N, C-alpha and C positions, 0 to 999 in steps of 0.2 A: 104383885108385880106381873103376874101372868095376864091379868086383865088389861094392864097398861100396854103390854106387848101386843096383845090382840087389837087394842085400839089403834096402835101405831100402824100395824099391818093394814087394817081397814081404812085408816086415814090416807095412807099412801095409795091404795087401790082406788079409793074414792077420788083423790086428786087427779090420778091418771085418767080416770073415767070422765072427769070434767073436761079435761083436754080433748079426749076422744069424742066428746059429745058435740064439738064445734058450736059452742054457744047454745047448748040444749036443742039443737036442730036434728040430732040423730036420736031416735027413741031408745034403743037398747043401752047405749052408753049413758044416756041421761038417767034412765031408771037405775042402772048400776051405780051411778054416782050417788043418788039419793039413798039407796039401800046401804051402801058401804059407809057413807058419811053418817047415816043414822046409827048403824052398828058401831061405828067408831065412837060416837058420843055416848051410846049406851055403855060400852065397856070402859070408857073414860070415867063415867059416873060411878061404875062399880069399883074402879081402881081407887078413887078418892075416899072410899070407905076404910081403906087400910093404909093409904099413903097420904101424907100431908098434901093438901090441895096445891099449895105453891110449888112443892117439889114435883108432884105429878104433872102439873101443867107446864112447868119449865122443861121437864124431860119430853113431854108429849109435843110441845111446840117446836123445840129444838130438833128433835129427831125427825119429826114429820117434815119440817122444812128441809133438812139435810137429805132425807130419802127422796123427797119429791124433786129436789134439784138434781140429784144424781140420776134418777130415772128420766128426768127431762133431757139431760145430756145424752144418756144412752139410747133412749127410745125415740126421741123427737128431734135429734140433732141440734139441740139448743147449744148456744155458745158456751164453751168451757174456757175459763180464763183463770189466770193465777189469782186474781182478785176474788173470784167466786170461791175457789178452793180455800183461800186464806180465811174467808168469812165462815165457811163450813167448819174449818178447823177451830176457829174461835167459838163457834156455837158448841162444838163437841167439848172444848175445854170448859166453857161456861157451865154446861150441864154436869160435867164431872166435878167441878168445884162446888156447885150448889148441893150436890148429893152428899 
């Protein structure tokens, strides 16, 4: 489970770096995005050795979507709506049910 958590942290940082790269026009955020997304995939690969791939991927995709959405709202002033939060809650419930 530790590898999956690391993968989630790296995925979120990688996704934020993609936003900061402005379409890969800024060098440092672009490199950061590739490094963190690569690390994310590496640790996701390690995590599926001990967790079922379907469970690991469901948790990974749901939590990374949720975290990226929340950081988008907090860091980039993206629109926060009831609908967006409703679907985040549904993602969390779905991940909890599948586990």
